[in-house]
C-alpha positions in Angstrom: -14.2 -2.9 17.0 -17.9 -3.3 16.0 -19.8 -5.9 18.2 -20.6 -8.4 15.5 -16.8 -9.3 15.3 -17.4 -12.0 17.8 -20.5 -13.5 16.2 -20.1 -17.3 16.1 -21.6 -17.7 12.9 -23.1 -16.6 9.6 -24.4 -14.5 8.0 -21.4 -12.0 8.8 -21.6 -8.2 7.7 -19.9 -7.1 4.8 -17.8 -4.8 7.1 -16.4 -7.4 9.1 -15.6 -9.5 5.9 -13.8 -6.4 4.5 -11.7 -5.9 7.7 -11.0 -9.7 7.6 -9.7 -9.3 4.0 -7.8 -6.0 4.8 -5.9 -7.7 7.6 -7.6 -5.3 9.8 -8.7 -7.3 12.7 -6.3 -8.4 15.7 -4.7 -11.7 15.4 -6.8 -13.4 18.0 -10.1 -12.5 16.2 -8.7 -13.3 12.9 -7.4 -16.6 13.9 -11.1 -17.4 15.3 -12.9 -16.0 12.3 -10.7 -17.3 9.5 -11.7 -20.9 9.5 -15.5 -20.1 10.0 -15.6 -17.8 7.2 -13.7 -20.3 4.8 -16.6 -22.9 5.4 -19.3 -20.4 4.4 -20.0 -20.2 0.7 -21.7 -16.7 0.8 -18.6 -15.4 3.0 -16.1 -16.8 0.4 -18.1 -15.1 -2.5 -17.8 -11.6 -0.9 -13.9 -12.3 -0.3 -13.6 -13.4 -4.1 -15.4 -10.1 -4.9 -13.1 -8.0 -2.7 -10.2 -9.7 -4.4 -11.6 -8.8 -7.8 -12.3 -5.2 -6.7 -8.8 -4.8 -5.8 -7.4 -6.0 -9.1 -9.7 -3.4 -10.7 -8.4 -0.8 -8.6 -4.9 -1.8 -9.5 -5.6 -1.4 -13.0 -6.8 2.3 -12.4 -4.2 5.1 -13.3 -2.7 6.9 -9.8 -4.4 9.8 -8.8 -1.7 12.0 -6.8 -2.6 14.2 -4.0 -3.2 17.9 -5.0 0.1 19.8 -4.5 -1.7 22.5 -2.8 -3.2 20.1 -0.1 -0.1 18.4 0.4 1.9 21.8 1.0 -0.9 22.7 3.5 -0.7 19.5 5.2 3.1 19.6 5.2 3.1 23.3 6.8 0.6 22.2 9.5 2.9 19.2 10.6 5.6 21.9 10.8 3.6 24.4 12.7 2.3 21.9 15.1 6.0 20.5 15.8 7.4 23.9 16.5 4.1 24.8 18.9 4.9 21.6 20.8 8.6 21.7 21.3 9.7 22.7 24.5 12.8 24.9 25.3 16.0 22.6 25.2 19.7 23.2 25.0 19.6 21.3 21.6 16.6 22.2 19.2 14.3 19.1 18.7 14.7 17.3 15.3 11.3 16.9 13.5 11.2 13.9 11.7 9.1 15.1 8.6 9.5 12.0 6.5 7.9 9.9 9.1 5.0 12.3 9.4 4.4 12.4 5.8 4.4 8.6 5.5 1.8 8.3 8.3 -0.1 11.0 6.7 -0.2 9.0 3.3 -1.1 5.9 5.2 -4.1 7.5 7.0 -5.5 8.9 3.7 -5.2 5.9 1.4 -5.7 3.0 3.5 -9.4 3.4 4.8 -10.6 4.5 1.4 -9.5 1.3 0.0 -11.2 -0.7 2.5 -14.4 1.1 2.0 -14.4 0.9 -1.7 -13.9 -3.0 -1.5 -16.8 -3.2 0.9 -19.0 -1.3 -1.5 -18.2 -3.5 -4.6 -19.0 -6.6 -2.5 -22.5 -5.2 -2.0 -22.9 -4.4 -5.7 -22.3 -0.5 -5.6 -20.9 1.1 -8.8 -17.8 3.0 -7.9 -17.0 5.8 -10.3 -13.5 7.5 -10.9 -14.0 11.4 -11.4 -11.4 13.8 -12.6 -10.0 16.2 -10.0 -10.7 19.7 -10.0 -8.4 21.4 -12.4 -8.2 25.4 -12.4 -7.3 25.1 -16.1 -10.5 23.1 -16.9 -8.4 20.6 -19.1 -9.2 17.7 -16.8 -5.5 16.6 -16.6 -4.8 17.2 -12.9 -3.5 13.8 -12.4 -0.8 14.0 -15.2 2.7 15.0 -14.0 3.9 18.0 -15.5 7.2 18.2 -17.5 10.2 19.3 -15.0 8.0 18.9 -12.0 10.4 17.2 -9.4 9.1 18.3 -6.2 7.3 15.3 -5.2 10.7 13.4 -5.4 12.0 15.9 -3.2 9.3 16.2 -0.5 8.1 12.3 -0.3 11.2 10.2 0.5 11.2 6.5 0.0 9.1 4.4 2.6 12.0 3.1 5.0 11.7 -0.3 6.3 14.1 -2.0 9.0 14.8 -5.5 9.9 12.2 -6.6 7.5 9.3 -5.3 9.2 7.1 -4.8 6.1 3.7 -4.1 8.1 3.9 -0.3 8.5 4.5 0.2 4.6 2.3 -2.7 3.2 -0.6 -0.6 2.6 1.1 2.1 0.8 3.3 -0.2 -1.5 -0.1 -2.2 -2.1 -1.7 0.9 -3.6 1.3 2.1 -5.6 2.6 1.1 -9.3 6.1 3.0 -9.0 9.3 1.2 -10.4 11.2 3.7 -9.2 15.0 3.2 -10.6 13.6 -0.1 -12.1 11.6 1.9 -14.6 9.3 -0.8 -15.6 7.8 -4.4 -15.1 10.5 -6.0 -17.4 13.3 -5.2 -15.4 11.6 -6.1 -12.1 11.0 -9.5 -13.8 14.6 -9.9 -14.3 15.4 -9.2 -10.9 13.1 -11.9 -9.7 14.2 -14.4 -12.4 17.5 -14.2 -10.7 16.0 -15.8 -7.5 13.7 -18.2 -9.8 10.8 -16.1 -8.8 8.2 -16.4 -11.5 5.3 -13.7 -11.3 3.2 -11.6 -13.6 2.3 -7.9 -12.7 2.9 -6.9 -9.2 -0.2 -6.2 -7.1 1.8 -3.2 -5.8 5.5 -2.0 -6.3 7.4 1.1 -4.8 10.8 2.2 -3.7 11.8 1.8 -0.3 14.8 1.8 1.8 15.8 -1.5 3.7 17.8 -0.9 6.7 18.7 2.5 4.8 19.7 0.5 1.9 17.9 1.9 -1.5 15.6 -0.9 -2.7 12.3 -1.7 -4.6 9.5 -3.7 -2.9 7.1 -6.0 -4.9 3.9 -7.2 -3.6 2.9 -10.3 -5.5 0.3 -12.9 -5.4 0.6 -15.6 -2.8 -1.0 -18.5 -4.6 -4.2 -18.5 -2.6 -6.9 -16.0 -1.6 -5.5 -13.7 1.2 -1.8 -14.6 0.9 0.8 -12.5 -0.6 4.5 -12.7 -1.4 6.9 -9.6 -0.4 10.1 -9.3 -2.6 12.6 -6.7 -2.0 15.5 -6.2 -4.6 18.6 -4.0 -5.0 18.0 -1.8 -8.1 21.6 -1.4 -8.7 22.7 -5.3 -8.9 19.6 -7.4 -9.4 19.2 -9.1 -12.6 18.5 -12.7 -14.2 22.2 -13.8 -13.4 22.3 -12.3 -9.9 20.3 -14.1 -7.2 22.0 -12.1 -4.5 20.2 -9.2 -5.9 17.1 -10.2 -4.0 17.3 -8.9 -0.5 14.1 -10.3 0.9 11.6 -13.0 -0.1 8.7 -13.7 2.3 5.0 -14.9 2.2 2.0 -13.6 4.3 -0.3 -16.3 4.9 -4.0 -15.8 5.7 
């Protein structure tokens, strides 16, 4: 943790405010810093800029990891697991799903914080098309019949409503999974009298090994989020039991 975290008054660095905004500080430091920042108009402006930047980023089209890069990472994970496994009566089982989820989180979360911090100090962020061997610039478009991603990347797994480990991945996603679109999600939320616009992030997950869809909604004030999980097979405007979880994260 950087040395300016314990600073007792303004001005605070943009890096520190970005960590506070992203929930990257330890609970004690955040509890100490939050009321001080809320009393500082300049700090509140930076946090508002971070909120606006996240909103802009959510409107960008998803840019998937190039298939060749994902394959090389998967191969390296398998090779590392084999080299570290010790001889045993029963061969060790490698949880590739957990390893891939950890890989995705490491690749995506830090970049989001850096982009938000850059926006707060007025640095322009440009979206650059990926390298396309065919030269047509459509590397971020899914190809017809391409189903390998669904086979390689299983849904994010949640147990006992511990959403923290998958929060960053869902926040970056706009994948309605079996619900297909925002209208069907809206209908599911109506069943529990939840009114919301476009979710900040949405992704298929498993909740205690049960297929579900997790949505992150605005929490009604800066830094607050609402997490709602629905059963895609049963949820709807007339079924309140289709909502499996409904909680709020307060700043």
